[in-house]
N, C-alpha and C positions, 0 to 999 in steps of 0.2 A: 904908179910909185912902186917902189921896187922895197919888198922884205928879203929880209937876211934870213939864213937859215936857222937862228936863235931864233925869229919871231914867228915864223911858220910854226917849229916846233910848237910853241905857246899854245898858237890857235887851235893845233890839232887837239891839245892837250884838253885844254877850255872846253872844244867840240865835246868830245868824248864825255867828258865831266856832265856837260848837259844833258847826254843822253840818258845817262845812269840815273839823272835827276827827275827826267820825264817819267820813266820807270818805276822809278822807288818812292816819289816823292808825290802825293798828290793827298787832296783831301777827297771823303768820301760822303756824301748826300744825296738825295735826291734828284732828279733831271731830266732833259729830252733831248734823246740821240738822234745822229740822223741816219737816215736807210741807204747807207753807201757801204760797197765792200771795201777793205782795205787793200792795197798793193800789196800780191802774194811776194813778191820779192822782200817786202818786209813782217811777212809772219814769222815768229821762230816756232822753236820747239815747242808743245805744251808742257808746262808744269804744274803740278797738281799739288807740290811741296807748299805749305803753307812760310812763309819766312816775314818776320818780324825785320823792319830796317829801322833802325836811328835817322831821324831825319835831321837830326842835329850836326850830323856829319857832312850833310850833303846841304846847296842851296839853290833851288830853284831859279832863283832870279841871280845866279851870279854869272857872270859870262867872259869871253876873252878881254882881257885888258888891253884898252890898245892909249892909255893915256902916256905920254913921255916922264921919265922919273922926274919926282919932287911933286907931280900933279895928283890930287886925292877926287876920287868921287863918294858923294854923298851916299850914304848907308840904307839900302831899300828893305823894311823889314817884311821877312817872307809871308806869306800865308799858311804855310805850312807849320803847327806848334806842334804836333804830337808824332807820335810812329803810328805807322801803316802797315797792317794786314792785308796780305791781298791772293786770291789764286783765280783758278779759271781751269776745268777740265778740258776746254778746245785749245784755245791759242789767245796769248795775248801778243798787240801790234802796235807798234807804235809810228806816228808821223814826225817827224824830227822837224822837218819845214811849217807845217801849221800845229806843232804841240798839241797834239794829240794822243790819246792812247786808245786802243779798242778793246775791249775784252768778250770772249765768245764762249757761251755757254755753262753754266753752273756760274756767274761769274759772282765773287764775294770779296767785299770790300770793309774793313775795321779801321776808323779811325776815330781818335778819341771816343765821345760817346755815341758814336752814329756807326751802324751798321747795318751796310746796303747790298742786297742781293737781287739776281735777276738774271733771266737767260744773254741779255746783252748789257755792256756797259761800258758809255762812252765818257772820256773825260775830255775836256777843252781847257788846258791851263792858261789859252790867252784871253778867254772870257771867265775864267773861274767856274765854269759851267759841268754839271753831270747830268748825262741821259741816259735811263735805263727803260728797256724795250722789252717786251717777250717775243719770241722766234717761232718760226712755226717748223713744224716736222715733216716728213716726206709725204705722211695721210692729210696735211694741210691745216692738221690741231696746233693750237697755240699753246706753248710750255713755258714756264720761264718765268709766272708774271712778276713784275717787281714789289719786292717788301722792303718795308723803310723801317727801321729802329731805332730813337734817340732816346737812350734812358729807360723809362719805363713806359715810352707811347710806340705802337707799332702798328703799321697799317699797310695793306695791300693795293694794287691799283693795276691800272693797263698802261700806264705812261706817266713817267717823273721827268722835271726837269728843275733843277736844282742848282741856286749860286751859292757855291760852299763859302762865298766870300762874303755875301750879304745876306744869309740866311735865308732869303727866299725862294719860292719856288709854286712849280703850276701843274699841279696834279689832275688825270683824270682816270673816272669810273672808280675811286677810291672807295674802299672798305677799313676804317680805323676803328681800334676799340676805345672805348671811352668809358671806364669805369665799370660796369655791369652790362652797360649796352655796347652798341656798335651804331656809328654811322656810316651813310649810304652816301655818296655822293657823285654826281659826274661828274662836275669841274670845281676844282678845291683851288684856290690861291692861298699859298703858304705865307704870312706875313713875319714879320721879325715878332721874338718872345713869343714864337709858336701859337700866333693867335691865327687862326682859319678862318676863310670868307667861302664858304660853299655855295652852288646854287643847282639847283634840281636834286633832291636826296630824302633822306628821310632817318628815323631814328628808331630802331629794333632792341631789344634783349635776345633776339633769334641768330644764331651763330653761323647759319647756311648764308653761300653767298648769295643767295636766293631764298631771301627770308618768307618763314610761313605770314607774320603781319609786321607792319611798321607805321610809324607814323610818320605821312608823306610833308615835304613841304618845299615851298620854290625856292626859296634862301632862308639863309642859316651863318650865325656866327658863332664859331668853338673858342672859348676862354678856358684853357687848360686848364686842370685843379680849379674851376671856378664855375661855370656855368657853359651851356648850350640855348641861345638864344635863337628861335624861327620866328618867320613870318606866317603866314594862314597854314595851318595845319587842318590833317583829316586824317583818319583812320583805315587802313586797307586789312584786309583780311584775305588774305588766298589771290592777291592782287584786284579785288571785288572793295573798291572804296564803299564805307559808309556814309550815311548822310549825318555823320557828326562834324562838323566843321567847327574848328576854335580860329579867333582873328590872331593869336599869336601863341608861342609855346614854347615853356622855358622849363629845361631840364636840370635838376644838381649833377655835376660834373665834381665837385669836389671829395678829394680823397677823404678818410677817415669819417669822424660823425658830422651830419649837417643836421641842423634845426629845422624843422617845415612843419606842414598840417597834416593831420591822420585824418584821411576821407572817411567817414561814418559809414556805416550799411544800413539802409535802408528798407522798410516792409512794412507788413500790418500784421497787427496780432487779434485775433479773434476773442481774447477776453482782456488785453492791453493798448489795442488800438494801436496808430501808427507810430512808429519808432524810426530813430536814428541810435544805432549800437556803436560804440566801440571807437567814436570820434573825439579828435583832442589835437593837441599838439607833442611834436617829441622834442625834445630839448636835449641837444649833444652837447653836452658841458663842457665836456675834455676828452685826450683819449684813455682815462681812467673810468668815467661816470658819464652816464646817461639817466634820463627821465622821461619816460612816457605815461604822459596826461590824459586820457583817454574815460571817457563815461557815457553812458545810457540813459535816452528821455522818451518816454511814452506819451501818448494824446491824453490817455486817460489819468496819468498825474504819477505813476511810477517813475523813478530815475535812479541810478548810479553814477558812482563815484569811483574809479578804479585808477588811481596813480601806482606807476610799477618805476621803481628805482633800482640802478644796476650797477655793480663795482667791478672792477678787475684791478689787481697791479701783479704781474707777472712775477713770478717766483715768490710772493708775498700773501697774497689774497685774492679771494673775488666772492660775490656773494650778491643776494637779492631781495628786496623788501616788497612788500603788495600786501595794499591796505584799500580794500574795498568797502565802502558804505554805499547802502543801497535803503531805498524808501519803496517799498511793494505793495502794491495796492489790488484788490479785489472785489468784483462786484458792481454794484451803483451804488452813488456817493447818496446818504437820506434814506436807505433802506436798510433791514436789517441782514441783508448777504453782503453789503461793505465792508470789509477789511481793511485793516492800515500796518503794515510789519515795518519795522526796523531794524534793519539785518547789518552785520557787520562781516569780515573776515580779514585777519590781520596773518602773512605771511613771509617769514624770514629765513633764509639758508645764505650760511656760512662759511667755507670752507677755509682754511690755512694749509700753504704749499708746506711738505714737512719741513723743505730744506730752510724757507725761514727761521723758524726756531726750533732745532730738532730736540731740545727738553723740555719745550711744554707746545701748548695743541689748546686752540681756543676754535670751538666749531659750535654752531646753532640750526638748528631745524625746529623751526616754529609753525604749527598750523592748527589756529586760533578760529572758530566761526559759531556764529549763532546758529540755533537749532533748526531756523528756517530759511539759512543762507542758502545753503545749495540746493534747494526743493526750489528757490524763483532763482537765483543765480549761479547755474553749475557751470564750470570750467572743462573737466575732464569727465568722462564716462564712470572714472573711478571714483570723485568724488561724488556723483550722482549715485553711485551703490554703496555708497561706507556711510555708515551712521556713528563710528569710533574714529577719532582723531587724535594723536600726539604731536607734542612738543619736549623740545630739547634743546637748555643752554648750557653748553659743559665747557670746563677750564680744565686742564692736566697740566702739574709741572714734576718737577724732581727738584729738593731741595738738600741744602747741604754736603756736597761732591755725588748727591743721587741718593743719597742714605733715605732720603725721607722721600716718598710721596706723597703728593695732594693732589684730590680733586672736588673740583665744585660743582653741581648743576642744579638748574630751575626747568622743572618739566613739570608737564601738564597732559592728563588724560580727561577727556569727554567722549558722553553716549548723548548722541544727539536725538535720540528715541526716548530715553529716562529722563534729559535733561540735565544728568549728574556731571558736576565736573569736578574731578582730583586735582588740586595743585600741592606740590613743593616747592616751597620757596623758601631756602634751598635746602638742598640736600650734600653735606659735608663730609668726605673721609679724609683719612690720613692713616698712612701706615709705613711703620720703621722696616728694614729690611732686617731680615733673621742674622742674630749672631750666635755666637759662641762663648759664654763667659769663662767657660775652663778650661778652654782650647790655648795653647800659644801661638800669638802672631806669626802665619805662615808654615804652620804644621799644617801636612798634608798625608803623611805617612805614618805608620805604624799608632794607631790612634787607638787610645784606651776608651772605656765604656763612659766615661762618664766626657770624655771631648767632643762625644755624639749630643749631648746636651744644649740644647739652641732654645732662645728667648725669642718671642715674637712679640710686637703691639699694633694696634688697629683701635683705631677712632672712627666712629661713623657719628652726625647728627642731623634732623632733621626738624621741618616744621610743616607739617601737612594739615590739610584742610578739605572738605569734601563739602560742598553744595549742590544746588540747584541752580542753574545757569543766570538765574532771575535777580540773584541775593550776591552775585559777585561784585566785590569791591564795596560792598556796603558793613556799617557797624556790625549786623550780625557776623559776618563772613568774616573781620578779623578778631571776634570774640572766640570764635570756633577753631581756631586754629589749636593744635595739639602739638608739643614738640617736646623733643628729649635727645640725649648724647649717651650712647654706649662703648666703654672700653672693653676691650679685650686682649687678656696676657696670658697667653698660651705656653706653657712651659714643655717642650718632647724632647724623648729623645728615642733613639732607634738601634736595636743590637740585632747582631743576626748571627746565631748560632746552628750549629751541628750541620751548618752550610748550606742548609736549604729552608731553614725557619726563620722568619723577621717576626720580632717581638718588639711591639712600637708601645710607647709610655706615655702620657700627656697630663698635664694637671692644668685645667680651665678657671680662670679666673674672670667673672663678668661684672662690671658695675656700670648700673644706669642711673642717669641722673635727668630729674622731671622739675619743672618748674609749679606743675600743678598737682592734686591728691585727691582721691575721693572721702568722702566721709557720709556715713548714712546713719541717721537715727529715726528711733520710731516716735510716731508721734500721736499720743492719744487721741479718742473721740472729741469732739467740744460743739457745744452749741453754737452756730454763725449767728442766730437771732432767734426769736422765738416758737420760730416753726423748723427752722433747718437743720438740721444734724449733720456734721461731716464728720463721718466715720473716720477710725485710725488708719494712720498711713505711712510710709516710709518715705523719708526726706533724703532727698539728695543733693550735698551740698560738695561745690569744686573751691575747694582751698589751694589759694594761691600760694606760694612759697616754695622752696628750693626741698627737694625729696630724693634720695636717692637710696636704692636697692642692689643688693650686693648678692652673688650665690658663686659657688666652684663646686666643682668635680674633678674625679678623675677616671681616667678611661685606660685599660690595658688591651691591647689586641694581638693575637698571634696568626699569624699566617703561612701560605706557603702555595706551591702552584706543582701539581704532577701533571706529568704528560704519559699517553699512551698511544700508539700507533700501531698497524698493522698493516704487510705491507704483502704486495700481490704481484704475481709474476705471471707475465702471457694472459693478462685482461686488460680492458680498459681502463680499468682502476686500476691504480698504480699503489696507490695507499690510503687511509683514513689512520687520521690524528684527533682525540680525545684530550682536553685539555679542561684539568679540574683544577678548581680555586677555593679551597675549604678556609674557611675564616672563622676566630672563635674570640669573642671582646667580651671585657667584664668594667659594669661601670657605677661608680659608686659618688652617689649624693648625700649631702646632709639633707633632715627636714626645714625648709625656710618657712614652715608655715608656723612654727613655734612662737609662742606670745614674745620672747624677748626678742626677734627681727622685730618686731611690730609691720612688718607685711600685711599678717592677712588679720581681721576683727570679724566680728560676728555682731549681727544685728536680729532684734526682733522682728519679725514682718506680719503677723497676725496679733489677733487679741487672744486668743489662748493659750501663747508664750513660747510659739517655734520659732526658732531661731535659723538665721541661712548665716553661711559663711560667706565674706567677700574679701578681696583684695584691695587694699588703699591704689593700687595705681590702675584701677579700673576692671569691672569685667564685662568689657566690650557691648553693656546696654547701654546701662546712664552713662558713662565714663570709657574710654580705653586710651592708653599710653600706645606711644609709637612703638617701640620695644617691649612691652609685657612687661609682666612681673617675674621676680626668684619664683622657680617652682614650688609647689605645697606639697607635702610628705616627704617621707625617705624613700631612696629607691637602690637599690644592691642589683640590679640586672647583666644578667648571661645572655650575650648576643649568639647566635649561630647561624652562620650562612655558607653556603654552597653555591657556587656559580660555575657552567661547563661551558663547553665551544666545542663544536664537532664538523672536523671540516675534511674532504678527501682532495688525493691530487689524481688528476685522468691525464689522460694524452692529448696531447694538442699539435696540429700541426703546426700550426700560427708560431709559437716559439721557437725560434731555431736555434737557442743555445740551450734549454733545459728538454725539449719538446713534452713538458709538462704544463697543464694552471692547476691552479687551486679554485676549489668551488666550496660556499659554503653551506654545509647542512642547516647548523643550529648556528644561529650567529650567539646567541644568549640565553640558558637556562638556569634560574636560578632559586634556590627555595632559603626561606629564613622565616625566623622565631627567634623569640628570645622567655627567658624566666626570671624572676625578680625575687631574687631573695627577701625582700624588706617586705616583702605583704605577707598576711594568714589566708590570703586567698585568695582566689583568681592569679594564682601566679603567673601560667604560662600565658601568652600572648597570642594572637592570633598570628595562623602561621599565612603567610603569601607566598604566591608561587607565580615567577613572570615570564614569557619567553615569545622571543622574536625570531626572525627569518625574512629571506630574500629570495625568492623563486624568480629564476629565467631573469633575474636584476629588473625585474621588472614589479614583480607583485612582493610586495610588504606587508607580511601578516605579525601580529602580537597578539600576545594571550595573560592575560592577569586573571587572578582569581585570589578569592580569601575562605580559608577556612577555621572553622573554631572548634577545638577541644572542648569545650565545656555547654554542657546542655540550656538552652534558652526557653524562657516560656513562652507563653500565648502572647504575654503583653511584650515579648523583645526585649524582659532582661536578664543577663547572664545567672546562672546560679553558679554553685560550687560544688558541679555535679559533673564527671566526666561524660561524654557522649558513648564511651565504650561501656562504661557500666551499667547505664540504662537502654540505648539503642545498639550494642554491639558493634559500634563503626569508630574507628580511631578519630576520622573528623567530620564535622558537618560544613558542608559548603555551605559560606555565608552569601557570598556573590560573586559573579565573575563576567568576563569582560573578554568579548573578542574584536580585531579589528584588522581591515582588508584594507588596502590600499593598492590600486592599479593604476600608473600614468602611463601612459604606452602613445607612441607617438610613431605614424607611417608617412615618408617620405620616399620622393622619386629616386633621390639618390644623386643624384644628377647635376650637382651644385657648380654654378658658374662661378668663374675667377672672380672674388671680390675686387673692386679699384684700390691702389696702393695706398694705405693711410697719408703716405707723404705727398699725395697731390691734392693741391686745392679744394678740387669737389670731394673727396673724402673727407678732408676737413670741415666744411662746410657742410655733408653730409650727416657729421658727426655731430656738430655740434646742435643739427636741428632734431636730429634722435633726441639727444640730453633734453631739448627744450619741450618738444614735442614728441613725445614716444607713441601718441597713439595716431599719431599720422606718420608713422614709417612704414615702407614700401619694403619688402624683403622679394628683390628680382633674383637672388644665388638659387632658389628651388624653384623647380616646375612648378610641383604638389606638394603638399601635405595635410594629414589628416589626422590628430589627436583629441582621445580623450580620456578624461581623470574620473577612476569612480572611488568610493569610497563605502563599505559599509561597517558599521560599528552597532555590535550586540551586546546589553547589558541586558544581566538577570540575577535579581535579588529575592533572595529566601524570604516567605511572608510567615512568619510564625502563627500569627493568628490564623491563617487558612491554610497552611499546610501547603501553599503553593508558590511558583514562581512568576514572579512581576519580571514579564519581559519586554525588552524595547528595544527597535528596530529604526535603525535613521540612516538612512542611503543618500547619496548626494550622485550626480552625473553632469558631468561637464565636459562639452566638446566643442572643438574649436579646429577649422582648417580653412585652407587657402590654395585657388587653383589658377594657373595665367594660361587663360585661353589663348591668347597671341602673346609674342616679345611685348606688349602694351598695354595689353588689356588684364586685371587682377581681379579675380572676384573670392571674398571671403567669407566668413560665416563664422559665430561664435554665439551658443544658446547651451541648455542644461534642462535637466528633465526635474521636475518636483515630484516625487514620490508620494509625497503627503497629501498633497492635493490633483496628483496625477493630471500633470499638464506640462506646458514649456515653462521654463524660467525665464530671466531675460535674455531676449535675442535682438541680434545685432546682423546684419548684413550690411556690406560694404562692396561697392565697383570703384574700380579704379581705373582710368585711363590716362596713358604719358602721351600727351600730345606735342611732345620733342620739348618748344619753348613753352607751351600751357599745358596745366593739367585740369583733368577731371576726376571730381568727387561725386558719390553718391551715397546717403550713408541711411540706413530704413531701420527702422527699428517698428517691428508688422503685431505685435501683441503688447498687453499689460500696460500698465500705470503709464508708462513713459513711451507710448506708442508716438510716432511721429518720424518724422524725415525730411533732409535736408542734402541737397544738390549745389554745386557750384562748380565753376570754372573759372579759369581764372591764370594769366601770366606767371611763371615763375619765380621770377626774378623781383626781389623784394623793390626795385628803383621802383617800378609798376605795379605794385601789390595794389594799386586801388583799379588797376583794370581788372573787373571781373564781373561776373553775372551769379549772383545768388537767389537760391528760392528756398522754403522751407516752410513747414510747418511742425510748429513746436509743441512739444508734450503737454505744454502750460494751458494749449487751449481746446485741450479735451472735455 
């Protein structure tokens, strides 16, 4: 058959297009390659430039058209539906006759969601097969093992044969990551929908090619994002099989939260018997909520239920609610030693993202426990050693275009030693922004003195009660609530004159509202019966009803700041600066104890007719109000104070800009007293002296003392006679106090680089630290040692004996750790009790990083909490129940 020149030209053009399609248009997935060399005449120049080819332009199924004009051929759909990117650092060759492409050294192909890398890749377009293999270098070592990535799944293997048309494949010696674990298999057959059948493999959470441990199996089926099902399985550690065989295995492989059983820890306690602890069920409710329902049970009758509910909504809020209820028994039943305690704990934390509602914020931090809960059911060392707990639920917002600030809170504090509980249900505060009633809106310059007059308003309200824990939520507790509301309106102004002096004037008005008041009456003695006589007494009655108390006062103050500096030349000390801040103020207040106000009354207190003055708002003994009562007596007080600050400037080689640095010599040194013009005697108040400084940036020193200008009798009563007139001294020391605090830390100074916060490992470590800070191990420093020492001295003059009663309180705490090797860490925390002359709470911790496992040993060698705890377990949470735990509890001492 003869062809015309035009027909020959068309055949050549289509042949060229076919060659281009074979190079550019191919699918990429795992497969099996041939160990044959391509014809050297077909090798092309190595091209390391990554190309993006639009396969919509070419069609691998398009060939030269031999049909006669007018005839049509049915269209065949191409198997290439997406763009292809490819590269190889050595060479890319093609075999046009067999429709094959060969890629050598660092072959890299990207097609849709599939990414294939290997030392050698062969693509057969005739059979739609992809084959990937490693190669051998000049030393005979294998390199470039095939790596396959499809979506969020990836694995590496020795051999891949993949049909990109049927999406089926055969893989040998594969290692694939499934969730937190890794699957190892000798032969894997990949089916449709990414389901795989595996023969002779193992499951592990160790990321090494040769893992430290694994759960071996003969066959398995992997269902992505669901589960892994195996046949008979057994545990191996360091290739040593353990006599622990399971008829089958099922490992969760679902991304996100998955519900399941929580395996308990078992053991024996000397006082509580055999136990199962922290066993239960985990409910993965949805992506925002989870519930962990666990409990403890002991063979001698004790048990506990501990549900934990966590919730989180990104950019909105997150929190955790934990409620624990426990029945704790001690001793032998039906004997005097037997005790049964009912304990509970309520913990709730809630935090709002500031971006959710910028003008309002709701937060909660609740930690409420019964007095014996942490004795039997401690969760952390801090809980074990603490006897005070606080809670707060608060809400803050701004109203009326940020002109009003409002906040409300429910708070609680308790002492488990005294069993005293303080509740504030609720406390409310509201305040208005300061405004200037005499200033024109928008005026900011050329201000007159009256332009600086400002008015402010604030309101607080509280409803408080203080009871022992056994009276909580009983009628007596609700009857004991104290409530009240306080309003404050300060009117103030500030004037600056003579350039250096500032005068401030303030007129304060305070009003208190209460729902109860106190009435005290004298009851004469009477005969109860024929033989019993009731002596006279003072009866205290709490009167229900609205009662208000008001007071006001005026204060004027004058202050300035003086600077003094001495400079030196040719000395290490370049300058010394002294700052003095004198202040003089005058306060005036009327006598709100006068009868017309009705705030203070008198009551007979004995049979001879002695009277005692009391406030209708309570005296703090029989009844006390929340905000107190208006002050009794007139006051016209002149307050005087002076504060000092001393610092020096020295040479510094580390400062390359100024060449100097500041050193604080005395941070503060102040003296203050007052004189009351309204009194007829003892007009001078006590003189107070306070000072503080810090030496070497580590040693904090503070001093305070009180000095009296008047003579005191042997009974401790001050009389209107100056010390100078009797003892020829200006002041008499009443009491003084010294405080020394040293906190020092020694470290190697060779910190290693911490992992990047952006990495998944670092994020997981940060979350673990937030949840369990006591388990955090700092590997960034080879060793460190720190100690804290506090010394407090107080001395009080005793007029009766003319001696000084001194008291010294010392505390010493120290802690440290050392990395014996890059995987061993030993830490110690202890202190010294100077009163009992022995060590305080001491804890020794040993940690061993076993790569995919970890080992911890905690030992408390002395004291009431003497105990030890040892465990070794897998790090990954998916196998968290694969562990060994042994302990001796402090409750068994």
